[in-house]
C-alpha positions in Angstrom: 115.9 140.8 177.2 117.6 138.5 174.6 117.2 134.8 174.7 120.1 132.8 176.0 122.1 130.6 173.6 120.7 127.3 175.1 117.1 128.6 174.6 117.8 129.6 170.9 119.3 126.1 170.4 116.1 124.7 172.0 114.0 126.5 169.7 115.8 125.4 166.7 115.5 121.8 167.9 111.7 122.3 168.5 111.0 123.6 165.1 112.7 120.7 163.4 111.3 117.9 165.3 107.7 119.0 165.1 107.0 119.3 168.8 103.5 120.3 169.5 102.7 123.9 170.5 100.0 124.3 173.0 98.5 127.8 173.0 96.4 127.4 176.3 98.0 126.3 179.4 96.5 127.6 182.7 99.1 128.4 185.6 97.7 128.7 189.1 98.9 130.8 191.9 100.2 129.5 195.1 98.9 131.4 198.3 100.9 134.8 198.5 102.9 134.1 195.2 102.4 137.6 194.0 103.5 139.3 197.2 107.3 139.1 196.3 106.7 141.0 193.0 104.5 143.7 194.6 105.7 146.9 196.1 105.2 147.3 199.8 102.4 149.8 199.1 100.4 147.3 197.0 101.2 144.3 199.4 99.6 146.4 202.1 96.8 147.6 200.1 95.8 144.1 198.8 96.1 142.7 202.4 93.9 145.5 204.0 91.4 146.2 201.1 91.4 143.3 198.8 90.7 143.6 195.2 87.7 145.8 194.0 86.5 143.5 191.1 84.6 145.0 188.2 81.8 142.4 188.7 79.0 141.2 190.9 81.0 138.8 193.0 83.7 139.7 195.5 86.0 137.3 193.8 84.8 134.7 191.3 81.7 132.8 190.4 80.2 130.8 193.2 78.9 127.9 191.0 80.4 124.6 192.1 82.1 124.2 188.8 84.8 126.7 190.2 85.7 124.2 192.9 87.9 122.3 192.8 89.7 124.9 190.7 88.0 123.8 187.3 90.5 121.1 187.0 91.0 117.5 186.0 91.0 115.2 189.0 94.4 113.9 188.2 95.9 117.4 187.8 96.5 118.0 191.5 100.3 118.0 192.2 101.4 115.1 194.6 103.5 117.7 196.4 100.5 120.0 197.2 99.2 123.1 195.6 96.5 123.8 192.9 96.6 122.2 189.5 98.8 124.2 187.2 100.9 125.5 190.1 103.8 122.9 190.1 106.1 123.2 187.1 107.7 119.9 187.6 104.3 118.1 187.6 103.2 120.2 184.5 106.4 119.1 182.8 105.7 115.5 183.7 102.0 115.4 182.9 101.9 117.6 179.9 105.1 118.9 178.4 107.0 115.7 178.3 104.0 113.4 178.0 102.9 115.1 174.7 106.2 116.4 173.3 105.2 120.0 173.8 107.9 122.2 172.1 106.2 125.4 173.4 103.2 126.2 175.6 101.7 129.6 176.0 100.6 130.3 179.5 97.1 131.8 179.8 96.6 133.1 183.4 93.1 133.4 184.5 93.8 134.9 187.9 91.7 138.3 187.7 94.6 140.7 188.1 93.3 142.9 185.2 89.7 143.1 186.4 89.9 145.6 189.3 87.9 148.8 189.1 90.9 150.3 190.9 93.0 150.9 187.7 96.3 151.7 189.7 95.7 148.4 191.6 95.2 146.6 188.2 98.4 147.8 186.8 100.2 146.7 189.8 98.7 143.3 190.0 99.3 142.9 186.2 102.9 143.8 186.4 103.4 141.4 189.4 101.7 138.6 187.6 103.9 139.1 184.6 106.9 138.8 186.8 105.4 135.7 188.5 105.0 134.1 185.2 108.4 135.0 184.0 110.3 133.8 187.0 108.2 131.1 188.6 107.3 129.4 185.2 109.3 130.3 182.2 112.6 130.5 184.0 112.0 127.1 185.4 110.9 125.7 182.1 112.0 127.5 178.9 109.4 125.5 176.7 106.8 127.7 178.6 106.2 131.1 177.3 104.3 133.9 179.3 101.4 136.2 178.3 101.6 140.0 178.9 98.7 140.8 181.2 97.5 144.4 181.0 94.8 146.7 182.6 93.0 147.2 179.4 90.7 149.9 180.8 93.8 152.0 181.4 95.4 152.1 177.8 98.4 154.3 179.0 99.4 151.8 181.8 98.7 148.9 179.2 101.0 150.4 176.8 103.7 150.9 179.4 103.5 147.3 180.5 103.6 146.0 176.9 106.7 148.0 176.1 108.3 146.8 179.5 108.0 143.2 178.3 108.1 143.4 174.5 111.9 142.6 174.3 111.9 139.9 176.9 112.0 136.3 175.3 109.8 134.9 177.9 106.7 136.8 176.5 104.9 135.3 173.5 101.6 137.6 173.4 99.4 140.0 175.1 96.3 138.6 176.6 92.9 140.2 176.9 89.7 138.8 178.2 86.5 138.3 175.9 84.5 140.1 178.2 85.5 144.0 178.6 83.9 147.2 179.7 83.1 148.1 176.1 83.5 146.0 172.9 87.2 145.9 171.9 86.7 147.6 168.8 86.1 150.9 170.5 89.0 153.4 170.2 89.7 153.5 174.0 91.5 150.2 173.3 93.3 151.2 170.2 96.7 152.1 171.8 96.9 148.5 173.0 96.6 147.4 169.3 99.1 149.9 168.2 101.6 148.7 170.8 100.9 145.2 169.8 101.5 145.7 166.2 104.6 147.9 166.7 106.1 145.2 168.8 105.1 142.3 166.7 103.0 140.7 169.5 99.8 139.1 169.0 96.4 139.6 171.0 95.5 136.3 172.7 91.8 137.1 173.5 90.8 134.2 176.1 87.3 133.7 177.3 86.5 135.5 180.6 87.3 139.0 181.9 85.0 141.4 183.6 81.5 140.4 184.7 79.7 143.7 185.3 76.5 142.8 183.5 74.5 139.7 182.7 76.5 137.4 180.4 73.5 136.9 178.1 71.7 139.7 176.2 68.4 138.1 177.6 69.6 138.3 181.3 70.9 135.9 183.7 71.0 132.1 182.8 69.5 129.8 185.3 72.2 126.8 184.9 75.8 126.6 184.7 75.5 124.7 181.3 73.9 128.0 180.0 76.5 130.2 181.5 79.2 128.2 180.0 77.7 128.1 176.5 77.2 132.0 176.2 81.0 132.5 176.8 81.1 131.8 172.9 78.8 134.8 172.4 81.5 137.1 173.9 83.9 135.9 171.3 81.6 136.6 168.4 80.6 139.9 169.6 84.4 140.9 170.0 85.3 139.4 166.5 82.4 141.6 164.9 83.2 144.7 166.9 87.1 144.7 166.0 86.1 144.1 162.3 83.2 146.7 162.0 85.0 149.4 164.1 87.9 149.3 161.7 90.7 148.0 163.9 92.1 145.7 161.2 92.1 148.7 158.7 93.9 150.8 161.2 96.4 148.0 162.2 96.6 145.6 159.4 99.2 143.5 160.7 97.7 143.0 164.0 97.2 139.2 164.9 94.2 138.1 167.2 94.0 134.6 168.5 90.6 133.6 169.9 91.1 131.2 172.6 88.6 128.7 174.3 85.6 130.2 172.6 84.9 127.5 170.1 85.4 128.0 166.4 82.5 126.3 164.6 80.5 129.5 164.8 83.2 131.4 162.6 82.0 130.5 159.1 78.5 131.6 159.8 79.5 134.8 161.4 81.7 135.7 158.2 78.8 134.8 156.0 76.3 136.9 158.0 78.5 139.8 158.4 79.2 139.8 154.7 75.5 139.9 153.9 75.0 142.8 156.2 78.1 144.7 154.9 76.7 144.4 151.2 73.4 146.2 152.3 74.7 148.5 155.0 78.4 149.2 154.0 77.7 153.1 153.9 77.4 153.1 157.5 80.8 151.7 158.1 83.1 153.3 155.5 86.1 152.2 157.5 85.5 148.6 156.5 87.2 148.4 153.2 86.9 144.7 152.6 84.2 142.1 153.2 84.2 141.2 157.0 85.0 137.6 156.2 88.4 138.7 154.5 89.6 140.4 157.8 88.7 137.0 159.6 91.0 135.2 157.0 93.9 137.7 157.5 93.8 138.9 161.1 92.0 136.3 163.2 93.2 132.7 164.4 91.2 130.1 166.3 92.5 127.9 169.1 90.9 124.5 168.9 89.7 123.8 172.7 87.1 123.0 173.2 87.1 121.0 170.0 83.6 120.8 168.4 82.3 117.1 168.3 79.6 116.6 165.5 77.9 113.2 165.2 79.8 112.9 161.7 83.5 113.6 162.5 84.2 114.6 158.8 81.7 117.5 159.3 84.5 119.1 161.5 86.9 118.7 158.7 84.5 120.9 156.5 84.4 123.5 159.3 88.2 123.6 159.3 88.3 124.1 155.5 85.6 126.9 155.7 87.8 128.8 158.3 91.1 127.8 156.6 93.6 125.3 157.9 96.2 128.2 158.3 93.7 129.9 160.8 93.7 127.0 163.4 96.0 126.4 166.2 96.0 123.6 168.8 95.2 124.3 172.5 94.8 121.9 175.3 93.2 123.9 178.2 95.4 122.0 180.7 94.8 121.4 183.5 91.1 122.1 183.2 88.4 119.4 183.3 87.8 119.8 179.6 91.3 119.3 178.5 91.7 118.2 174.8 94.3 115.5 174.3 96.0 116.1 171.0 95.9 112.3 170.3 92.2 112.0 170.9 90.4 115.2 170.4 90.4 115.2 166.5 88.3 112.3 165.3 88.7 112.8 161.5 91.8 111.9 159.4 94.4 114.7 158.7 97.2 114.7 156.3 100.7 115.1 157.5 100.8 118.6 156.3 97.5 119.5 158.0 98.8 118.0 161.2 102.0 120.0 161.0 100.0 123.2 160.4 97.5 122.6 163.3 99.9 121.4 165.9 103.0 123.4 165.0 103.5 125.8 162.0 100.4 128.0 162.5 101.4 128.9 165.9 104.7 130.1 164.7 103.0 132.6 162.6 100.8 133.8 165.4 103.2 134.1 168.5 106.6 135.5 169.2 108.9 132.7 170.2 112.4 134.1 170.5 
C-alpha cells in the first residue's frame, strides 16, 4: 500500500523541522477490539477457549505492577478506557506536547505467545489490522509494528510479506523472551524476510515466559524480576552474533528496545575476548563480535541509565556510538522518559539531532 500524498508531505515536513521520533509507544486494546478483525472461527475459538499462553500464567503476571496497566497515573483517558487506547488523548499528551514527528507502536498484548500456533497467527494478523486501522489511520504520525507468531516461521513470513508494502508499518516486532535464542536457525526465515523487505527487527523486552526469568530460578521480588529483563536482551544479542545471523544477513537491522544499554560496551568487550580465544568453535563469526554490534544493532534509550555523574552516561554513548542510539519514551508506562528531562548531560546540536531524529530514520521504514 503506497503512502497517500498528504502523508508523504507530512513526512517531508517532519524530516525538515526536526520533530522527535519516539521508538516505543504502547497502544492498549479496548475490550473486544480485535473481534472485528478476526474470522468467525477465531472469534468463536477465543470466546470459548481463550488463549493458550506459552507461560505459567493464564494471562499475565500477577504482581501488582501489572495493575493499573503499568501506566502513569495521568495517562488514563478522560473519556474512559486504558492508557494508550485513546488516539486523541495520546495525540494531546504525547505527540503534540513533545512535537513527535513519528511514533512507533510497540503492542504488548500477548497475541504472539499462544502455544496454539494457528491461534497465534490469527491473533497477530488481527492485531496488525487493529494497529493500522484504529491508530495509524487515525493519526498518520504513528507507525505500526508487524507482529508475527515467531515459532511458526512460515506463518511469520506470510504476515511480513502481507504488510511489507503498507506504509503504516515501520518494523517487525519480536520479544526478547523466546522459546529458543533468536540466533537458532528456526528463526532465520524471519530475518531473511526482514532483510528482503528492508524492515528492521524491533526486539522489545517481554515475550514468552515458559521458564524462570533468571538462570538461578525465580526471583522473590518484582524489582529483581524487572531487572533480569535486561539479561534476556544480552542473551539475544550474543545469540544472534555468535550463531552467525549477521554474517548470513549483513543488512539486517535490530533495535533493542526497553532493555537498557549501559551493558552493551562490556558485552562487546567480553565477547571479543572470548572470540579471540575460542573463535575456531564459531567459524561463522568472521569479525569481532563488537563489530557486529556497531553495524547491526541499535539501542533505544528507555529506561535511561542514571549514573551519579551524568557525564558518565555521555561516555557510555560514545562507547556504543552516537549513531547507534535512538530515543524512546515508553509512553504511557510508569517509567516514561520525558525527552526534555531524561538526559542530564550536555549534547551538541548534532548529537541531539542524531539521537532524537536522524538515527531512527536509518533504522525504521517510514514511507
